All heavy atoms as an XYZ file, in Angstrom:
716
protein
N      14.771     -9.307    -23.165
C      14.557    -10.822    -22.849
C      13.788    -11.420    -24.074
O      12.805    -10.911    -24.342
C      13.903    -11.011    -21.524
C      13.569    -12.435    -21.228
S      12.857    -12.545    -19.532
C      12.675    -14.275    -19.348
N      14.292    -12.505    -24.628
C      13.561    -13.231    -25.661
C      12.665    -14.216    -25.018
O      13.100    -15.072    -24.160
C      14.568    -13.870    -26.575
C      15.349    -12.914    -27.379
O      14.887    -11.798    -27.673
O      16.550    -13.173    -27.776
N      11.344    -14.202    -25.395
C      10.343    -15.117    -24.856
C       9.659    -15.814    -25.954
O       9.466    -15.218    -27.045
C       9.335    -14.306    -24.038
S      10.088    -13.221    -22.789
N       9.217    -17.044    -25.745
C       8.496    -17.800    -26.785
C       7.134    -18.205    -26.281
O       6.902    -18.775    -25.158
C       9.304    -19.084    -27.076
C       8.723    -19.996    -28.092
C       8.655    -19.368    -29.501
C       9.531    -21.297    -28.182
N       6.128    -17.777    -27.068
C       4.732    -18.214    -26.789
C       4.573    -19.686    -27.121
O       5.159    -20.150    -28.086
C       3.721    -17.413    -27.569
C       3.615    -15.920    -27.131
C       2.591    -15.177    -28.056
C       3.152    -15.792    -25.721
N       3.698    -20.348    -26.352
C       3.411    -21.788    -26.698
C       2.618    -21.900    -27.949
O       2.070    -20.949    -28.500
C       2.638    -22.254    -25.439
C       2.009    -21.057    -24.863
C       2.979    -19.904    -25.233
N       2.433    -23.102    -28.414
C       1.634    -23.344    -29.656
C       0.171    -23.022    -29.441
O      -0.516    -22.593    -30.291
C       1.737    -24.842    -30.062
C       3.094    -25.225    -30.624
C       3.149    -26.692    -31.050
O       2.055    -27.435    -31.026
O       4.225    -27.206    -31.390
N      -0.287    -23.193    -28.204
C      -1.765    -23.039    -27.882
C      -1.895    -21.883    -26.918
O      -1.345    -21.846    -25.791
C      -2.267    -24.358    -27.306
O      -3.658    -24.168    -27.043
N      -2.666    -20.882    -27.269
C      -3.102    -19.817    -26.402
C      -4.586    -19.861    -26.268
O      -5.303    -19.179    -26.994
C      -2.621    -18.410    -27.056
C      -1.184    -18.123    -27.083
C      -0.969    -16.680    -27.716
C      -0.641    -18.120    -25.730
N      -4.975    -20.722    -25.444
C      -6.477    -20.865    -25.233
C      -6.771    -21.096    -23.776
O      -5.913    -21.072    -22.925
C      -7.021    -22.038    -26.128
C      -6.401    -23.354    -25.768
O      -5.852    -23.518    -24.693
O      -6.508    -24.305    -26.630
N      -8.055    -21.257    -23.489
C      -8.520    -21.404    -22.144
C      -7.819    -22.481    -21.352
O      -7.586    -22.307    -20.136
C     -10.059    -21.585    -22.105
C     -10.649    -21.406    -20.679
C     -10.471    -22.916    -22.659
C     -10.597    -20.002    -20.135
N      -7.361    -23.525    -21.994
C      -6.771    -24.601    -21.320
C      -5.279    -24.241    -20.845
O      -4.769    -24.929    -20.008
C      -6.666    -25.911    -22.194
O      -5.821    -25.685    -23.264
N      -4.771    -23.221    -21.388
C      -3.365    -22.803    -21.080
C      -3.313    -21.459    -20.330
O      -2.177    -21.038    -19.944
C      -2.499    -22.725    -22.304
O      -3.018    -21.703    -23.206
C      -2.451    -24.090    -23.088
N      -4.401    -20.767    -20.101
C      -4.411    -19.514    -19.557
C      -3.735    -19.412    -18.201
O      -2.881    -18.543    -17.956
C      -5.849    -18.871    -19.452
C      -5.886    -17.652    -18.590
C      -6.302    -18.502    -20.846
N      -3.977    -20.393    -17.320
C      -3.376    -20.317    -15.983
C      -1.843    -20.421    -16.138
O      -1.084    -19.675    -15.468
C      -3.914    -21.426    -15.093
C      -3.339    -21.414    -13.672
C      -3.688    -20.163    -12.940
C      -3.982    -22.641    -12.920
N      -1.398    -21.404    -16.913
C       0.071    -21.550    -17.030
C       0.733    -20.372    -17.714
O       1.790    -19.901    -17.304
C       0.455    -22.807    -17.849
C       0.050    -24.067    -17.113
O       0.026    -24.073    -15.838
O      -0.192    -25.093    -17.726
N       0.150    -19.875    -18.773
C       0.778    -18.755    -19.503
C       0.729    -17.408    -18.640
O       1.648    -16.714    -18.651
C       0.074    -18.485    -20.835
O      -1.360    -18.309    -20.719
C       0.295    -19.595    -21.803
N      -0.366    -17.214    -17.907
C      -0.403    -16.110    -17.024
C       0.747    -16.103    -15.982
O       1.333    -15.073    -15.753
C      -1.810    -15.971    -16.370
O      -2.791    -15.881    -17.353
C      -1.900    -14.741    -15.445
N       0.983    -17.235    -15.444
C       2.080    -17.433    -14.456
C       3.384    -17.122    -15.152
O       4.254    -16.437    -14.609
C       2.099    -18.785    -13.884
O       0.865    -19.049    -13.262
C       3.192    -18.993    -12.934
N       3.562    -17.653    -16.364
C       4.779    -17.368    -17.209
C       4.922    -15.978    -17.468
O       6.007    -15.313    -17.405
C       4.796    -18.229    -18.421
C       6.059    -18.115    -19.164
C       6.247    -19.075    -20.268
O       5.210    -19.425    -20.923
N       7.436    -19.476    -20.510
N       3.851    -15.261    -17.908
C       3.853    -13.835    -18.177
C       4.317    -12.943    -17.019
O       5.144    -12.096    -17.091
C       2.499    -13.336    -18.699
C       1.977    -13.935    -19.945
C       0.582    -13.748    -20.356
C       2.768    -14.652    -20.824
C       0.151    -14.341    -21.469
C       2.259    -15.219    -21.995
C       0.970    -15.054    -22.309
O       0.407    -15.556    -23.484
N       3.804    -13.325    -15.814
C       4.165    -12.586    -14.602
C       5.693    -12.773    -14.367
O       6.352    -11.752    -13.936
C       3.402    -13.128    -13.398
C       1.901    -12.752    -13.490
C       1.079    -13.426    -12.458
O       1.521    -14.334    -11.794
N      -0.127    -12.932    -12.223
N       6.245    -13.947    -14.614
C       7.665    -14.196    -14.465
C       8.474    -13.332    -15.359
O       9.388    -12.635    -15.041
C       8.000    -15.610    -14.632
C       9.422    -15.944    -14.603
N      10.158    -15.958    -13.378
C      10.311    -16.295    -15.581
C      11.402    -16.275    -13.698
N      11.508    -16.447    -15.000
N       7.951    -13.294    -16.674
C       8.728    -12.436    -17.708
C       8.698    -11.025    -17.216
O       9.749    -10.366    -17.381
C       8.024    -12.555    -19.043
C       8.068    -13.903    -19.740
C       8.886    -14.941    -19.373
C       7.318    -14.355    -20.837
N       8.785    -15.980    -20.290
C       7.810    -15.657    -21.152
C       6.383    -13.722    -21.609
C       7.247    -16.347    -22.191
C       5.903    -14.450    -22.696
C       6.329    -15.752    -22.990
N       7.610    -10.533    -16.717
C       7.563     -9.105    -16.361
C       8.488     -8.720    -15.206
O       8.894     -7.551    -15.099
C       6.136     -8.709    -15.948
C       5.076     -8.701    -17.076
C       3.671     -8.623    -16.538
C       5.411     -7.518    -18.016
N       8.852     -9.735    -14.383
C       9.756     -9.436    -13.253
C      11.235     -9.627    -13.707
O      12.119     -9.294    -12.861
C       9.445    -10.285    -12.093
O       9.751    -11.625    -12.447
C       8.003    -10.091    -11.569
N      11.520    -10.135    -14.850
C      12.828    -10.486    -15.292
C      13.542     -9.544    -16.125
O      14.780     -9.574    -16.308
C      12.863    -11.906    -15.870
C      12.361    -12.985    -15.015
C      13.244    -13.101    -13.804
O      14.485    -13.245    -13.905
N      12.623    -13.156    -12.643
N      12.868     -8.639    -16.762
C      13.440     -7.793    -17.824
C      12.758     -6.466    -18.022
O      11.565     -6.360    -17.734
C      13.460     -8.536    -19.144
N      13.485     -5.484    -18.572
C      12.846     -4.193    -18.890
C      12.492     -4.162    -20.402
O      11.894     -3.247    -20.845
C      13.847     -3.086    -18.624
O      15.085     -3.265    -19.344
N      12.846     -5.191    -21.185
C      12.436     -5.303    -22.541
C      12.086     -6.724    -22.806
O      12.780     -7.693    -22.446
C      13.633     -4.949    -23.472
O      14.067     -3.636    -23.158
C      13.235     -5.071    -24.990
N      10.987     -6.960    -23.433
C      10.451     -8.308    -23.829
C      10.256     -8.397    -25.302
O       9.594     -7.591    -25.853
C       9.082     -8.605    -23.112
C       9.145     -8.589    -21.609
C       7.697     -8.774    -21.066
C       9.997     -9.705    -21.079
N      10.878     -9.352    -25.895
C      10.640     -9.695    -27.364
C       9.933    -11.029    -27.335
O      10.569    -12.058    -27.013
C      11.949     -9.837    -28.108
C      12.649     -8.527    -28.157
N      13.892     -8.279    -27.542
C      12.335     -7.296    -28.660
C      14.262     -7.090    -27.695
N      13.347     -6.458    -28.480
N       8.609    -10.977    -27.669
C       7.787    -12.157    -27.540
C       7.595    -12.778    -28.906
O       6.866    -12.275    -29.771
C       6.461    -11.819    -26.862
C       6.727    -11.233    -25.439
C       5.546    -13.069    -26.781
C       5.557    -10.699    -24.782
N       8.205    -13.955    -29.071
C       8.098    -14.672    -30.377
C       6.792    -15.498    -30.363
O       6.621    -16.317    -29.635
C       9.350    -15.643    -30.460
C       9.424    -16.342    -31.757
O       8.385    -16.560    -32.462
N      10.574    -16.760    -32.191
N       6.018    -15.164    -31.425
C       4.655    -15.793    -31.503
C       4.570    -16.661    -32.776
O       3.478    -17.023    -33.270
C       3.552    -14.726    -31.587
N       5.765    -17.081    -33.250
C       5.823    -17.828    -34.549
C       5.248    -19.235    -34.421
O       4.929    -19.870    -35.457
C       7.260    -17.872    -35.051
O       8.049    -18.544    -34.199
N       5.113    -19.759    -33.225
C       4.647    -21.158    -33.024
C       3.198    -21.263    -32.709
O       2.691    -22.384    -32.476
C       5.524    -21.858    -32.042
C       6.966    -22.053    -32.410
C       7.836    -22.886    -31.576
O       7.300    -23.555    -30.646
O       9.049    -22.841    -31.743
N       2.464    -20.140    -32.534
C       1.121    -20.133    -32.115
C       0.246    -20.760    -33.266
O       0.149    -20.135    -34.287
C       0.636    -18.767    -31.786
C      -0.848    -18.758    -31.346
C       1.470    -18.260    -30.588
N      -0.467    -21.863    -32.987
C      -1.355    -22.433    -34.003
C      -2.784    -22.584    -33.474
O      -3.612    -23.017    -34.193
C      -0.785    -23.872    -34.449
C       0.501    -23.712    -35.156
C      -0.706    -24.793    -33.218
N      -3.001    -22.268    -32.210
C      -4.381    -22.350    -31.649
C      -4.592    -21.203    -30.695
O      -3.726    -20.980    -29.782
C      -4.500    -23.643    -30.949
C      -5.863    -23.892    -30.290
C      -6.054    -25.184    -29.689
N      -7.317    -25.190    -28.975
C      -7.961    -26.270    -28.614
N      -7.566    -27.441    -28.954
N      -9.119    -26.113    -27.962
N      -5.726    -20.451    -30.925
C      -5.929    -19.337    -30.047
C      -7.475    -19.298    -29.767
O      -8.292    -19.819    -30.598
C      -5.526    -17.994    -30.645
C      -4.036    -17.904    -30.816
C      -6.219    -17.720    -32.004
N      -7.806    -18.701    -28.688
C      -9.217    -18.369    -28.429
C      -9.165    -17.021    -27.668
O      -8.152    -16.456    -27.369
C     -10.000    -19.470    -27.684
C      -9.563    -19.674    -26.178
O      -8.763    -18.879    -25.694
O     -10.017    -20.705    -25.643
N     -10.389    -16.524    -27.359
C     -10.500    -15.206    -26.734
C      -9.776    -15.152    -25.347
O      -9.149    -14.139    -25.105
C     -12.027    -14.865    -26.538
N      -9.861    -16.251    -24.612
C      -9.206    -16.226    -23.270
C      -7.697    -16.089    -23.435
O      -7.061    -15.345    -22.696
C      -9.561    -17.465    -22.527
N      -7.111    -16.784    -24.348
C      -5.709    -16.752    -24.590
C      -5.218    -15.375    -25.037
O      -4.233    -14.835    -24.623
N      -6.033    -14.750    -25.903
C      -5.684    -13.458    -26.427
C      -5.848    -12.398    -25.372
O      -5.082    -11.428    -25.236
C      -6.455    -13.195    -27.722
C      -6.016    -14.061    -28.838
C      -6.277    -11.657    -28.150
C      -6.887    -13.952    -30.092
N      -6.876    -12.560    -24.578
C      -7.082    -11.619    -23.467
C      -5.936    -11.654    -22.442
O      -5.431    -10.632    -21.934
C      -8.435    -11.886    -22.734
C      -9.538    -11.522    -23.584
C     -10.915    -11.944    -22.906
O     -10.929    -12.901    -22.232
N     -12.014    -11.205    -23.333
N      -5.464    -12.867    -22.162
C      -4.260    -12.965    -21.201
C      -2.997    -12.339    -21.852
O      -2.319    -11.601    -21.213
C      -3.953    -14.419    -20.950
N      -2.824    -12.483    -23.164
C      -1.704    -11.850    -23.856
C      -1.882    -10.312    -23.828
O      -0.932     -9.622    -23.624
C      -1.605    -12.437    -25.267
C      -0.409    -11.965    -26.072
C       0.927    -12.362    -25.436
C      -0.463    -12.544    -27.474
N      -3.042     -9.845    -24.030
C      -3.365     -8.441    -23.967
C      -3.044     -7.889    -22.657
O      -2.476     -6.821    -22.523
C      -4.796     -8.149    -24.335
O      -5.071     -8.647    -25.664
C      -5.130     -6.638    -24.384
N      -3.496     -8.615    -21.571
C      -3.046     -8.192    -20.161
C      -1.566     -8.043    -20.051
O      -1.141     -7.166    -19.338
C      -3.753     -9.125    -19.173
N      -0.816     -8.943    -20.623
C       0.610     -8.917    -20.496
C       1.112     -7.611    -21.094
O       1.937     -6.850    -20.526
C       1.310    -10.097    -21.208
C       2.713     -9.994    -21.450
C       3.548     -9.958    -20.118
C       3.266    -11.071    -22.406
N       0.601     -7.325    -22.286
C       1.004     -6.048    -22.976
C       0.641     -4.822    -22.215
O       1.442     -3.859    -22.067
C       0.466     -6.009    -24.380
C       1.424     -6.651    -25.444
C       1.500     -8.060    -25.383
C       2.037     -5.950    -26.354
C       2.351     -8.715    -26.359
C       2.855     -6.593    -27.283
C       3.036     -7.916    -27.232
N      -0.556     -4.765    -21.694
C      -1.019     -3.657    -20.875
C      -0.251     -3.417    -19.570
O       0.103     -2.379    -19.199
C      -2.494     -3.705    -20.613
C      -3.427     -3.670    -21.877
C      -4.858     -3.932    -21.480
C      -3.287     -2.328    -22.577
N       0.098     -4.567    -18.969
C       0.841     -4.540    -17.650
C       2.251     -4.051    -18.006
O       2.760     -3.242    -17.285
C       0.886     -5.867    -17.017
O      -0.475     -6.275    -16.786
C       1.601     -5.830    -15.706
N       2.833     -4.583    -19.067
C       4.141     -4.133    -19.419
C       4.210     -2.625    -19.700
O       5.067     -1.887    -19.224
C       4.609     -4.877    -20.657
N       3.253     -2.104    -20.406
C       3.176     -0.692    -20.759
C       3.074      0.101    -19.464
O       3.732      1.120    -19.250
C       2.019     -0.348    -21.668
C       1.896      1.093    -21.975
C       0.696      1.333    -22.938
C       0.570      2.785    -23.185
N      -0.659      3.156    -23.814
N       2.195     -0.334    -18.561
C       1.952      0.376    -17.343
C       3.240      0.432    -16.424
O       3.461      1.344    -15.716
C       0.767     -0.293    -16.500
C       0.353      0.421    -15.315
C      -0.923     -0.229    -14.684
N      -0.971     -1.663    -14.835
C      -2.003     -2.315    -15.466
N      -2.999     -1.739    -15.906
N      -1.879     -3.608    -15.590
N       4.052     -0.607    -16.520
C       5.252     -0.666    -15.785
C       6.477     -0.263    -16.532
O       7.617     -0.507    -16.196
C       5.474     -2.172    -15.289
C       4.463     -2.502    -14.248
O       4.377     -1.856    -13.191
N       3.666     -3.511    -14.508
N       6.249      0.405    -17.739
C       7.303      0.910    -18.582
C       8.311     -0.142    -19.050
O       9.521      0.099    -19.071
C       8.048      2.039    -17.897
C       7.138      3.241    -17.547
C       7.774      4.378    -16.834
O       8.767      4.245    -16.169
N       7.149      5.561    -16.983
N       7.769     -1.279    -19.372
C       8.560     -2.358    -19.890
C       8.329     -2.361    -21.406
O       7.151     -2.425    -21.872
C       8.182     -3.718    -19.245
C       8.560     -3.698    -17.743
C       8.934     -4.904    -19.985
C       8.017     -4.911    -16.983
N       9.321     -2.318    -22.193
C       9.209     -2.380    -23.621
C       8.835     -3.775    -24.023
O       9.525     -4.712    -23.622
C      10.429     -1.963    -24.313
C      10.418     -1.916    -25.810
C      11.699     -1.533    -26.486
O      12.543     -0.854    -25.817
O      11.906     -2.000    -27.633
N       7.823     -3.916    -24.878
C       7.351     -5.237    -25.255
C       7.059     -5.204    -26.800
O       6.506     -4.304    -27.258
C       6.152     -5.727    -24.448
C       4.974     -4.845    -24.556
C       5.782     -7.159    -24.804
N       7.501     -6.266    -27.474
C       7.238     -6.384    -28.858
C       6.882     -7.829    -29.236
O       7.509     -8.761    -28.742
C       8.512     -5.944    -29.554
C       8.357     -5.971    -31.177
C       9.620     -5.478    -31.851
O      10.728     -5.536    -31.260
N       9.475     -5.161    -33.118
N       5.839     -7.899    -30.034
C       5.360     -9.161    -30.507
C       6.126     -9.491    -31.854
O       6.044     -8.713    -32.778
C       3.866     -9.212    -30.726
C       3.143    -10.436    -31.051
C       3.333    -11.379    -29.818
C       1.656    -10.251    -31.309
N       6.892    -10.572    -31.836
C       7.686    -10.945    -32.963
C       7.152    -12.087    -33.792
O       6.722    -13.116    -33.188
C       9.210    -11.302    -32.495
C       9.756    -10.271    -31.568
C      10.042    -11.663    -33.606
C      10.045     -8.977    -32.254
N       7.092    -11.999    -35.065
C       6.559    -13.074    -35.939
C       5.256    -13.683    -35.548
O       5.103    -14.932    -35.448
C       7.665    -14.238    -36.031
C       8.966    -13.734    -36.635
O       8.894    -12.963    -37.593
N      10.036    -14.196    -36.108
N       4.229    -12.892    -35.302
C       2.946    -13.500    -34.995
C       2.387    -14.222    -36.115
O       2.521    -13.802    -37.283
C       2.047    -12.195    -34.652
C       2.699    -11.080    -35.372
C       4.116    -11.472    -35.461
N       1.737    -15.364    -35.874
C       1.111    -16.119    -36.865
C      -0.176    -15.412    -37.401
O      -0.673    -14.522    -36.696
C       0.732    -17.480    -36.455
O      -0.258    -17.449    -35.344
C       1.926    -18.347    -35.980
N      -0.598    -15.718    -38.641
C      -1.802    -15.115    -39.163
C      -2.980    -15.393    -38.287
O      -3.853    -14.522    -38.103
C      -2.016    -15.552    -40.611
C      -1.114    -14.980    -41.523
O      -0.521    -13.895    -41.363
N      -0.842    -15.611    -42.695
N      -3.029    -16.566    -37.734
C      -4.118    -17.008    -36.866
C      -4.222    -16.021    -35.628
O      -5.278    -15.574    -35.300
C      -3.898    -18.450    -36.411
C      -5.009    -18.973    -35.472
C      -6.402    -19.039    -36.319
C      -4.672    -20.370    -34.995
N      -3.065    -15.810    -35.010
C      -2.973    -14.934    -33.894
C      -3.381    -13.480    -34.286
O      -4.208    -12.783    -33.647
C      -1.611    -14.915    -33.281
C      -1.385    -14.032    -31.987
C      -2.413    -14.328    -30.924
C      -0.022    -14.130    -31.481
N      -2.873    -13.032    -35.358
C      -3.288    -11.583    -35.822
C      -4.711    -11.498    -36.163
O      -5.349    -10.547    -35.798
C      -2.360    -11.264    -37.061
C      -0.874    -11.006    -36.813
C      -0.243    -10.816    -38.131
C      -0.692     -9.935    -35.873
N      -5.301    -12.575    -36.769
C      -6.762    -12.635    -36.926
C      -7.582    -12.557    -35.660
O      -8.547    -11.765    -35.632
C      -7.132    -13.834    -37.746
C      -6.701    -13.831    -39.255
C      -7.087    -15.106    -39.906
O      -7.931    -15.854    -39.475
O      -6.452    -15.394    -41.034
N      -7.156    -13.319    -34.722
C      -7.808    -13.339    -33.390
C      -7.759    -12.018    -32.748
O      -8.750    -11.460    -32.225
N      -6.578    -11.328    -32.744
C      -6.392    -10.050    -32.137
C      -7.342     -9.034    -32.833
O      -8.001     -8.263    -32.227
C      -4.904     -9.608    -32.220
C      -4.135    -10.458    -31.234
C      -4.766     -8.106    -31.947
C      -2.534    -10.303    -31.445
N      -7.297     -9.075    -34.156
C      -8.106     -8.163    -34.945
C      -9.611     -8.375    -34.731
O     -10.414     -7.441    -34.529
C      -7.826     -8.288    -36.450
O      -8.603     -7.413    -37.196
N     -10.052     -9.669    -34.693
C     -11.427     -9.965    -34.522
C     -12.039     -9.503    -33.132
O     -13.084     -9.033    -33.057
C     -11.684    -11.493    -34.585
O     -11.288    -11.927    -35.877
C     -13.106    -11.937    -34.280
N     -11.127     -9.542    -32.143
C     -11.495     -9.069    -30.802
C     -11.355     -7.528    -30.720
O     -11.681     -7.034    -29.605
C     -10.715     -9.795    -29.735
C     -10.999    -11.326    -29.636
C      -9.996    -11.871    -28.557
C     -12.429    -11.450    -29.170
N     -10.888     -6.913    -31.656
C     -10.676     -5.453    -31.681
C      -9.592     -4.956    -30.769
O      -9.654     -3.919    -30.151
N      -8.544     -5.828    -30.621
C      -7.438     -5.487    -29.685
C      -6.157     -5.119    -30.337
O      -5.159     -4.852    -29.653
C      -7.287     -6.680    -28.795
C      -8.403     -7.160    -27.801
C      -8.092     -8.385    -27.147
C      -8.632     -5.968    -26.867
N      -6.163     -4.966    -31.641
C      -4.984     -4.637    -32.403
C      -4.337     -3.378    -31.804
O      -3.122     -3.337    -31.706
C      -5.309     -4.492    -33.829
C      -4.058     -4.272    -34.725
C      -4.472     -4.292    -36.167
C      -3.208     -4.025    -37.045
N      -3.567     -3.962    -38.423
N      -5.137     -2.373    -31.522
C      -4.659     -1.106    -31.071
C      -3.828     -1.273    -29.663
O      -2.847     -0.589    -29.422
C      -5.765     -0.139    -30.825
C      -5.290      1.265    -30.357
C      -6.512      2.176    -30.325
O      -7.298      2.304    -31.292
O      -6.638      2.805    -29.268
N      -4.251     -2.199    -28.853
C      -3.618     -2.470    -27.603
C      -2.175     -2.944    -27.817
O      -1.286     -2.647    -27.024
C      -4.345     -3.466    -26.739
C      -5.770     -2.968    -26.385
C      -5.814     -1.603    -25.654
O      -4.930     -1.344    -24.846
N      -6.744     -0.792    -25.986
N      -1.988     -3.720    -28.805
C      -0.679     -4.278    -29.126
C       0.240     -3.199    -29.793
O       1.422     -3.111    -29.490
C      -0.764     -5.543    -30.025
C      -1.270     -6.735    -29.227
C      -2.630     -6.956    -29.126
C      -0.426     -7.553    -28.573
C      -3.123     -8.041    -28.423
C      -0.895     -8.677    -27.924
C      -2.255     -8.877    -27.795
N      -0.385     -2.377    -30.611
C       0.399     -1.424    -31.315
C       0.792     -0.281    -30.329
O       1.910      0.233    -30.320
C      -0.441     -0.771    -32.386
C      -0.534     -1.748    -33.610
C      -1.562     -1.286    -34.651
O      -2.256     -0.279    -34.430
O      -1.535     -1.820    -35.753
N      -0.047      0.022    -29.367
C       0.322      1.152    -28.370
C       1.441      0.655    -27.476
O       2.274      1.437    -27.008
C      -0.931      1.472    -27.530
C      -1.925      2.352    -28.232
C      -2.966      2.711    -27.272
C      -4.038      3.651    -27.881
N      -5.053      4.007    -26.979
N       1.496     -0.615    -27.191
C       2.464     -1.140    -26.283
C       3.813     -1.114    -26.953
O       4.839     -1.038    -26.353
C       2.074     -2.528    -25.774
O       0.950     -2.512    -25.039
N       3.785     -1.303    -28.167
C       4.972     -1.340    -29.071
C       4.540     -1.987    -30.405
O       3.350     -2.308    -30.567
C       6.224     -1.977    -28.587
C       7.084     -1.032    -27.762
O       7.298      0.077    -28.179
N       7.430     -1.505    -26.556
N       5.389     -2.227    -31.306
C       4.976     -2.688    -32.615
C       4.625     -4.141    -32.691
O       5.218     -4.924    -31.942
C       6.112     -2.337    -33.666
O       7.203     -3.061    -33.307
N       3.681     -4.475    -33.522
C       3.388     -5.851    -33.787
C       4.058     -6.034    -35.214
O       3.749     -5.340    -36.128
C       1.867     -6.136    -33.927
C       1.631     -7.495    -34.427
C       1.168     -5.811    -32.586
N       5.102     -6.963    -35.247
C       5.777     -7.040    -36.513
C       6.368     -8.444    -36.757
O       6.177     -9.279    -36.020
N       7.030     -8.431    -37.888
C       7.694     -9.648    -38.298
C       9.072     -9.845    -37.789
O       9.762     -8.914    -37.528
C       7.638     -9.731    -39.790
C       6.201     -9.708    -40.318
C       6.247     -9.801    -41.839
O       6.427    -10.896    -42.405
O       5.960     -8.826    -42.459
């Protein structure tokens, strides 16, 4: 299933994105998450995204982050969560 992250992954969108993530997890056994439009992130948004990846892994759902913006990659790295995304599947272009 191809999924698109919103432009903003921050505290103001966590409730909406978490609901959307739960929907994605029930709809497919493979998720390709396009992160090319993300221009605003904070710790809460990245934590919610991390929870999506961890839940997918736990439920044996293949998940891949596609075209993450540099801003998103920097946030993931700053929070020390890069390994969580790599273990779930590849973080790539």
